[in-house]
N, C-alpha and C positions, 0 to 999 in steps of 0.2 A: 504494500500500500504506500502510495506516494505521500511524503511528509509535506504538508502545506505550510506556506509562509505564516498563516494565521496560527496554526498549531505550534509552530516554532516560537513565535512571539509569546504565545500564552504560556508555554513551558518556561521560557526565560523569565516571564513575569512571576510565575509561581515560585521559581528558584530564588529570585531576588526577594520575594515576599518572605520566604522562609529564612533567608539570610537576615533580612531586616528584623524579623521577629526574634531570631536568636540573639542578634546584637542588642535589641531593645531589652530583652530579658536580662542579658548580662549587665547592661547599663543600670537597670533598676535594682538588680541584686547587688552588684559590686560597689555601687555608690555607698552602700551601708556596711561594707566590709573593710578590714584593714589591708588584706592582701600583702604583697611585698612592699606596697606603698608606705606602710607603717615604718619600714626600715629606713626609707628616705626621710620621713618626718623625724624619726629618732636621731638620725645622723645630723640633720639640720639643727635640731634642738640641742644636741651635744655641743655644737659649735657656738650657738647662742649662749648657752649656760656655762661654757668653758669646762665641760666635763669630758672624760676620755671618750673619744669617738668609737673606739672598738670595744667598749664595755658591753655594747649590744651585739649579740652573736649574729644578728641579721646583717650587720655591716661588713660585707666582704669586698667593698669597693675601695679604689684608691682614695687617699685622703682628700683630694680635690673634689670628689663627689660629695663629701659632707658639706663643703662650702657651697657647692652648686645647690644643695638641698635646703639651704637657709631660707630662701624666699618661699619654698614649699611649706616649710615648718611655720613661718610667719602667717601665711594664708590659712594653713590648717588651724591655727589658733583662733582665727577670725571666723571662718566659715568652713567647718570640717568637711561636710558632705559636698559643699560647693566646689572645693578644690579637687576632690576626687571626681566629681562629675565633669569638670572641665578637662581633667587629664584623660578621662575615658572618651569623651567626645572628640578630643584632639587625636586620640588613637584611631578612632573610626574614620575621621576626616583624613588622617595620614594615609590610610589605605586608598582613599579616593584619589590621592596623588601618586602613591606607589604604583598602582595598577597601570595608568597611562604612561608614567615615566619609565617603568620597566619595559613596556612594549615599545616605546620610542627608542630606548637605549639598545635593547638586545635584538629587536626585530625590525627596527626602523619603521614601525607602524604608527601612524598618527591616530592614536586612540583617545577618545574624549573621556573625561571623568564620568563615572556613572551618575553621580549627583552634580547637577549643573544648574545654572540659572533657568534653563529651559525645563527643568524637572529631572526625572529619572530617565536616563538614556540607556536603552537596552544594548548590552555589549555583544560583540561577536563571541561565538563559542570558543574561539582560540584565545580570547581574553578571559572569559568567565571560568572555563574549566581549570586552567592552572591555579586560579585563586581558590577554587573549590578543593583542589588537591592539598592546599596548606591551611584550609579553613579551621581545622581542628587546632592547629598551632596558634592561629590568630585568636581563637576563643580562649586558649590557654593563656596567651599573653594578656588579654583583656581581663580575664577572671582573676589573674594574679596582680593586676594593676601594675604591670611591668613597663620597662623602658625599651624593650628590644625592637618594637615597631619603629620607634623614633630613630634608633641606631641604624636600622635597615634603610630608612628614608635618607638619613644623613649620608650613608655610604653610597647610595645611588646618586645623590647630588654631587659627591666628589667625583664619581665616574662621569657624570654629565659635564661638569666643569673641566675635567681632564680632556674630554673630547673637544671642548671648545677652546682649549689652550689656556684656561684660567687656573693655572697651577697654584698660584699663591692662595686664592680663595679655597681651592680644594685641599691644599695642605693645611691651612688653618682649621678648616672644618674637621678634617680627619684627625688632626692632632688633638682637637678638643674632644672628639668622641673617645679617643684612646685614653685621655686623661680621666674621663668619666667611668668607662668600663673597658678594660684593657684589650679585650679580644679582637677589636678591629685592627690591632697591630699587624695581623696577618695580611690585611689588605695593604697597609703601608709598605710592608716588605715586598709585596707584589709590584707596587708602583716602582720600587727601586729596581726590581727585576726587569721592569719595562723601560728602564732608563729615564724615568720621569724624575730626574734628580732634583729639580727645583721644587716639585711637589713634596718629595721625600724630605728635603731640607727644611721647608717651612712646616711640615708636619712634626718633625723632631723639635724644631724651634718652639712650636706651640706647646708641646709636652714639657719642654724645659721651662717655658714661661709660666705654665700652670703650677709646676713644682716650686718655682720661685715665689709665685703668688701665695701658695700654700704656706711657705715659710714665713711670709710677711703676716699672714693671718694667725698662724699657730705659734710663731717664734721659731728660731732656727733649731734649737735643741729638741723641742717637742715635735716640730714638723718632721725633722729627720728621724726622730724616734717612731713617729707614725708610719712613715714610708718604710722603715726597716721592719716594723711589725707586720705591715701589710705584705711585704715581699716574703718574709719568712713564714708567716702563719696563714696567709690568705692565698697569695698568688702561687707560692711554691710550697705550700704546706702539705699536710697529709691528704692523700687522694681520697675523695669520696667515692666509694665503689658501689653504693646503693643503686638499685635499678632505676631510681629516679634520675640518676646521672647517665645520660645517654651518649657521652663522648666515647671516643675510641679507647682511651686509657683504662677505664674501669672494665670495659668488655674484654680487653686483653688480659687484665688482671684476673678476671674470673676464668678465663680460658687457660691461663698458664700457671695459676697458683690455686691452692685448695682453699679459696676464700669464697664464701657465699655472697652473692649480690642481693640476697633477700629471699624470704620464704624458705630458708634452709635448703635451697637448691644449689647443687654444685655440678659443674659441667667441665671441670678442668681436664686437660689432656696431659699436663705436666705438673710437677710438684715444686715449681720455683717459688721463691719468696716474693711477696708483693713488691719489694724494693727492686728485685731483679727483673720482675715483669715490667716495672716502670722504665728501667734502662732499656729493655727490649723494645718498648714503645718508642722511646726517643730514637733509637737506632733505626727502627722500621720507618718512622716518619721522615727522618733525614734521608734514608736510602730511597724510598719511594718518591718523596718530594724532589730529590735530586734528579732521579731518572725522568720524572715528568717534566721538570724544568729544562733538562737537557734536550728532551725530545722537542718541546715547543721552541726552544732556542734555535734549533737547527731547521725547524719547519717553516713553511711559508706563512704560517700564522704570526710569525715574529716580524714580518716585513713591515707591516703598517703599524706604527706605534700608536695610532689612535683607535684601532679596532678594539672592541670591548666585549665581544661575546665570551671570551675566556674568563672575564670577571665573574660571570654567573657561576662558573666552576669554583672559583676561589671563595665566593660568598657562601656557597653550599658546603664547602669544606671547613669553614671557620668553626661551626659548632662541634664537629667531631675532633678537630685538632685541639681545641681548647680543653684543658684538663677537666673543666666543669661545664656541662651542657644540660640544663634542665630542658624539658620538652618545649617550652615557649621560645627557646633560642632558635628553634628550627623554622621560625618565620623566614629565616635567611635562605630557605630552600625555594622561595618563590621565584627568583630570577632563573634558576636552573630549569624549573618547570615551564617557564615562558619559552625558553629556547627548545627544550626537549620535546614538549608537546607538539611544536611545529615540525621538528625534524622527524619525530617518530611516525608522523602521518605521511611522510614522503614515500613514494613508491619504491625508491631505491633502498629504503631501510628494510633489513631482513626481518622476517617474522619472529625469529628468536629474540632479537633485541626489543621488539615490541612487547613480547611476552614478559621479558625480564623487567622492562620499565613499568608496565601496568601491574605486574605482580608486586613490585616494590611499592607502587602507589597504594595498592590494595592493602598491603601490610600496614602502612602508616595510618590508613583510614580505619580499617577493621579493628586495629589494636586500641582504638579509643575506648576509654572505660565507659563512656555513655552508651556504647553499642553492645559491648560484650561483658560489662560488669567489671568492678574493680579488681577482683582476684585474677580473672583470666587476663586482663590487661597487664597486671603486675607480672604475671608469669612470662608473658611475651617480652616485657621490658627487661626482665632478668636475663633473658637470652639476647638482649640488645636489638630488638626488632627495629627501632628507629635508626640506630647506628648502622645496622646492616643494610637497611633500605637506602640510607644516604650513600653508603659505599657503592651500592648498585647504581644509583643515579649518577655518581661520579664516573663509574666504569662505563656506563652507556654513553655518557657525554664524551668522554675521552675517545671512545671508539668511533662514534659517529662524527666527531669533529674532524677526523682525518679525511672525511669525504666532503667537508664543507669549507669554503673559503671565508675566513672571518672578515675579510675586507668588505664583505657585502653590507656591513653595518657601519662602515667607517665614514668619516666626513670626506 
C-alpha cells in the first residue's frame, strides 16, 4: 500500500506530539526536583559562604565550575523553582538549535528549527529519526537537570566557527567548556591534530585564564589546593566501575578483573587487578587512537582542513574515552547518528553494516529502564550495553567513511 503524503505528515505530527508530551512531563516533574542541579547550587553557595567546595560529594567538577555556579546559587535563593524551570526550558530550546546546526555542519543540509516563528515545522525523516535515536539520553539529561546538552551545543558552535575561520572565538568557547567540565578536552586535542593551532592556542589560553581567575577568587594557596584535590581525587581518582558508568574503562575493568559492576554479576575472562586493567585501558586507547589517527592522517580525509564530518566520530567517542560517563553524557552521540543514518541508507552500504548499526541502535533504545524495567536495564548496563553500542557506531562510521569523501561538507 502506497504511503500518502497526508499519512506521512500525520505520523510526524503524532511523533512530535509524543515528544512534546514527554518533554512537558519532564519539565513539570523536574522543576520540583533537585537532580544534579543541586550540586551546582551547593558549589555556588560554597563559594559565596567561603566554605570548602569539595565538602559536597556531588562536586566532581573543576574549581572554576563552582565560580560559574555562583549566579545559579544566587537565583536559587530568590526563586528556587524558577531557576530550574529556566534551565530546563533552555535545554529544550538548545535542542531546537542543535538539530538544524548538526544537519548544517555534518550534512550541509539547511534544516529549519522545529519550533519557529511560523509555528511547528515538520522535519524530514532524516532529521527526526537521528534525534529519536538519542531521545532517551536527552530525557536522561533533562531529568537529571544536567549540563551536557549545553556542552554539546557549545562544541558544535566551535566546529561551526572553525569552518568559518573564526578560530579565536572557537578557542575561547572550547577552553571555557573545558574549564567547566573537562571532557571536551578530547575535542581540543583533535583540533591540534587538525593543525588548527590558533584555535588550540586560544583554547589553552582560556583554560589558563580561568585557572588564574580561580586563584584570584579563592586565593593562591586555597585555589591551588582545590585544583590539586580535584586532579587527585576527582579527575584521576578511583575508577567508578558501577554499571551506571558506561565508559570504556569500567567495562574493561569488569572484563579483565574479578570485580562486579553490580548485581553481583561477574563476567571477567582474566584475573588482573583493577589497577592493571586501568593500565591496559590506557595502552589500548593510545594504541587504537594512534592507529586511527595515522590512518586518517594518510587518507584523503586529511586534505581539506575545514571538513568536519570526522568531528561526529570524535564527539561520539568522548563519553567512552572519559573515565566517567553517566548515561546522559551520550547526548554526544547525536552528530554521529546524523551522519550514519544518511550513509546507512545508501545503496552502496552493505546489509551487514546496516544490521550492525540498527542492532546497536536497538540496544540503546530497548535497554531503557522505562521499557524493560529497572532490573533488566541494570543487567544490560552491567555488560556495558551503551558502551558496546557506541563502539559499534564508531566501527561502522570508520568503515563507511572510507567510501565517502569528507570534503562534501566543506566550505
